C-alpha positions, -999 to +999 in steps of 0.1 A: +275+109-282+276+080-306+297+086-338+288+082-375+295+043-373+268+037-351+287+032-318+273+043-286+287+047-251+275+033-219+283+058-188+289+038-156+295+047-120+329+065-112+332+084-145+339+050-163+326+050-200+325+018-224+318+022-261+298-006-280+294-011-316+263-030-315+230-033-292+237-053-258+211-067-235+209-055-197+215-088-186+251-088-204+260-053-189+248-065-156+270-097-158+299-079-170+304-047-149+284-060-116+282-098-117+305-102-087+288-077-062+261-094-043+246-062-032+236-053-068+205-064-079+194-050-110+202-019-134+187+014-141+192+029-175+188+065-176+172+066-143+145+038-154+145+003-142+155-023-171+144-059-175+175-081-181+163-089-216+160-052-224+185-041-252+204-008-251+214+004-283+219+042-276+241+065-253+229+057-217+238+062-181+236+031-164+235+029-127+234-002-104+203-010-079+217-018-047+203-040-017+201-007+005+178+014-018+139+011-020+142-002-056+166-030-044+145-042-017+112-040-041+134-063-065+144-086-039+108-089-026+090-096-060+119-121-068+115-139-036+079-140-041+083-157-076+109-181-061+083-193-035+056-196-060+078-218-084+091-240-057+058-243-040+040-252-076+068-280-081+062-296-048+023-293-044+012-287-081-024-296-069-027-269-041-034-233-051-014-206-036-030-171-033-010-140-020-028-127+011-022-099+033+013-082+041+033-083+072+065-067+080+089-083+060+069-108+042+037-121+030+008-144+041-004-167+015-037-186+015-037-221+001-066-240-014-070-277-026-063-313-018-039-317+010-040-278+018-042-285+055-014-313+055+016-292+040+051-298+046+068-264+040+103-277+045+101-294+012+093-261-004+122-244+015+145-272+003+134-266-033+139-229-032+176-231-017+181-256-045+172-230-073+190-204-055+223-224-053+218-230-094+212-194-094+184-202-119+178-177-145+145-158-147+133-155-186+107-134-200+085-152-225+055-138-246+024-157-248-007-153-272-040-152-253-049-184-261-017-201-248-020-181-217-056-191-211-045-227-217-017-225-194-036-208-165-065-230-168-046-262-168-028-250-135-062-239-123-051-203-115-086-186-116-073-152-112-049-152-141-075-165-161-100-138-151-071-111-159-065-123-193-101-124-202-107-088-189-081-076-208-077-059-240-043-074-251-038-102-274-001-109-263+009-114-226+045-109-209+053-138-187+082-145-161+097-180-164+114-196-136+124-233-138+094-240-160+068-221-139+051-190-156+036-159-140+021-128-155+046-100-155+038-067-137+071-055-125+106-058-130+125-090-110+163-097-106+177-117-138+182-147-114+176-158-082+211-167-068+212-136-046+181-146-027+202-162+001+181-150+031+143-160+035+122-180+058+089-200+049+067-213+080+027-222+083+005-197+096-034-198+105-042-186+067-016-208+052+020-202+045+041-173+056+070-161+031+097-137+051+126-120+037+149-092+047+138-056+042+152-020+047+188-030+035+191-051+065+205-082+042+207-109+067+179-099+091+144-111+089+118-095+109+098-116+134+070-092+135+036-107+133+002-093+123-019-082+150-049-103+161-071-073+152-055-072+116-062-111+113-098-106+122-102-077+099-086-098+070-110-126+077-137-104+076-130-092+041-123-129+031-158-135+037-169-103+020-149-114-009-167-148-010-201-129-008-194-104-038-175-129-059-150-102-066-115-112-054-095-101-085-093-069-107-104-093-138-134-102-117-141-066-111-137-054-147-161-082-157-185-067-132-183-035-147-184-043-181-216-064-175-235-034-161-240-049-128-215-028-106-243-011-086-246-040-065-210-044-059-209-007-048-238-012-024-224-042-008-188-027-004-206+004+013-228-016+034-199-034+048-181-002+055-213+010+073-213-023+093-180-016+106-190+018+118-221+003+135-199-023+152-173+001+165-202+023+178-216-007+195-181-016+211-179+018+226-211+021+240-205-017+256-175+000+276-191+024+297-159+039+310-150+052+275-147+091+270-125+095+244-123+078+211-088+081+192-086+073+157-052+066+139-041+054+103-018+063+076-020+093+053-050+086+027-065+061+047-100+082+054-095+092+090-115+123+087-147+107+069-145+076+095-146+102+125-176+120+109-194+086+103-187+070+136-199+105+153-233+102+136-236+065+146-227+075+181-255+101+181-279+074+173-270+057+204-276+086+225-241+101+228-230+137+223-197+133+204-171+160+197-148+155+165-115+172+168-084+166+144-048+165+157-038+187+127-050+215+147-024+210+174+007+212+156+033+235+175+039+260+145+063+262+115+089+275+137+088+249+166+086+220+142+112+197+143+135+191+112+144+159+097+179+146+086+175+169+052+167+199+073+131+200+062+101+206+087+092+170+099+054+174+103+050+135+107+069+131+140+049+133+173+070+162+185+054+183+159+023+183+178+016+204+212+015+173+232+011+193+267-017+215+253-035+182+241-033+164+273-043+198+293-075+198+267-082+159+276-082+164+313-100+197+315-129+181+293-131+152+316-131+175+347-164+192+332-143+224+322-154+244+291-125+244+266-116+267+237-106+245+207-081+259+182-078+258+142-042+255+126-039+279+097-014+260+074-010+292+054+005+312+086+020+281+103+000+293+133-028+282+156-059+303+156-089+305+180-123+311+161-148+311+190-151+272+189-156+257+226-166+226+240-179+214+274-184+176+283-219+164+296-227+133+310-231+116+275-201+135+260-174+117+240-145+133+224-134+119+190-098+128+178-085+117+145-048+120+135-019+101+124-005+099+160-037+087+175-026+053+190+008+069+205+009+067+243+024+102+244-008+117+231-029+105+261+000+099+285-021+116+316-053+096+312-067+064+324-065+035+297-097+028+304-114+058+292-097+059+258-110+034+227-082+034+201-093+027+164-068+020+138-076+027+101-058+004+075-064+004+039-060-032+032-067-035-008-076-072-012-080-072-049-056-097-069-040-090-101-031-126-103-024-153-078+007-139-068+002-102-071-020-081-048-029-043-055-006-025-033-022-008-003+004+021-006-003+030-044-041+031-032-036+054-005-010+075-029-038+076-057-063+088-031-040+116-021-027+127-055-065+131-066-075+149-035-043+174-033-049+183-070-084+188-068-089+206-033-054+216-020-040+230-049-008+206-046+008+196-078+012+159-085+049+164-085+047+180-050+025+150-035+050+126-050+079+142-037+066+145-003+054+107-007+085+091+006+091+114+036+052+103+045+062+069+041+093+068+061+074+085+088+045+059+090+073+033+094+086+052+124+055+067+139+024+050+128+026+012+121+046+002+153+016+012+173-010-004+152-012-033+175-027-011+203-058-006+185-089-019+203-104-024+167-091-020+132-111-007+103-105-015+067-112+017+045-107+001+014-133-001-014-131-029-040-144-005-068-125+025-058-095+022-083-123+021-110-137+054-100-103+072-095-086+062-128-101+089-149-093+117-123-058+101-116-048+097-151-058+132-159-035+147-131-007+122-139-007+132-177+004+167-165+040+155-154+069+156-177+090+126-185+119+148-172+105+155-139+123+133-111+091+115-099+082+104-135+091+068-126+065+067-099+041+084-121+048+057-148+041+028-123+007+043-112-004+046-147+003+013-155-016+004-125-046+022-134-046+008-170-056-029-153-088-014-146-121-005-163-132+031-156-161+033-136-184+068-130-188+084-096-223+084-101-228+053-083-205+064-052-231+075-021-226+109-008-214+095+028-188+069+011-150+075+023-143+079-013-161+114-014-135+126+008-109+123-021-130+130-049-156+154-039-191+160-037-193+144-004-225+148+021-200+158+049-180+193+052-141+192+053-117+216+064-091+212+034 
């Protein structure tokens, strides 16, 4: 405890304790105790990431944020993006740069303006390396609304401009590097000297920025977005241009104007159009008898399977939908992860021999009994549901492992149509920051789990890191095998989820280990205006998570 003279104690790793008699900025603590450690990217104070300019004036536990942690990777990623935007603006001040889609270990950026088709990114890289060599500092600067509007209007940054116009704030915090300013949303490193590994090159959409991930400091992933993903991205760029809603600020303006019904209708119509295209492609392939739908948690696979089933019936098919969740091997046979917990994310948690036998028996015209998995008992049950294929029958299976070859190892590739469900959130906060697809899926799950599954927010958040780790291992590596990709994101969904999510997030105590994630989600939701769900159609994918759907779900 600090003594009566006003001193306070900072506790450091290894049991070290330092006494201070006056307030000290986090930047000073970083430079004094961790400045020589290149693997340290930032600091946490009492379990919370702190800004370099943040002042510590009371007893605190200070820990380093290292490169091999999730937070360390995020700090590197965010700071690399600011470094790239700064250098790009310095070299090409009249070309606009917009954050595009995420690829493994990087981001694709879209460029617009004079000379946008004739860029020399080597000049940008040279400027980035010069700033790194200088260990250029990142400063925080407050701007009034007028100052910020004038700056971003001068630079022709429309998304930043819309964000400020739609905000209730009168003062805005910005991050400044080498004279370049960007709106502040999340903490960065104190300087750019540790960003020694990155790559910039041209791509079909503009520029591609890559950097190390997963603690592999000197390794840059060479994984590229699949052709199907690029097609999906371009399709939704067209949708953005049609709705004229590309940013959170533009969405908020639409909600505030009272003209949001058209936006909702267009977003839902685009989803229905994707379903129609998928069904048409399946019908074009005469040999298809199985449709396998895969995607990460919270992507809406179940609703897509149901909507696709309806559309295939319109085309004269007799579809049968099953969930891979019904084929878990049972709690006693489920493999455990490194921490000894049941690993329901791994493909070995499914009864693969039974699944393959089911497929083969159906294709041979046999009558097959379908199980249901009882999550309370951890066992499969047979409740009398049976299926037998006819001439126009199709089997639609949905689950996270739908693209894994082991799932359909005994079947001819020609009889299977593979659909991957992505959640590509194409809304921007400003030119450099997109709304995270992972945050979107997590909010969907938080709302659904609390409302329909009796799972607390704390439990959902505790499971989320394991779910994400499973996705990286068992889902994302297989997405390139899809015949088609479906984007289940809805431009307006954060506005509808906001009220429900805020209610359940507010129940989490600040002492909870997941509170940092709760705070981040609440900060994200604060960027959106609320929207009533009265506008959401009964067959919308969003209804799977908020309720009152026209479809029935076994939750």
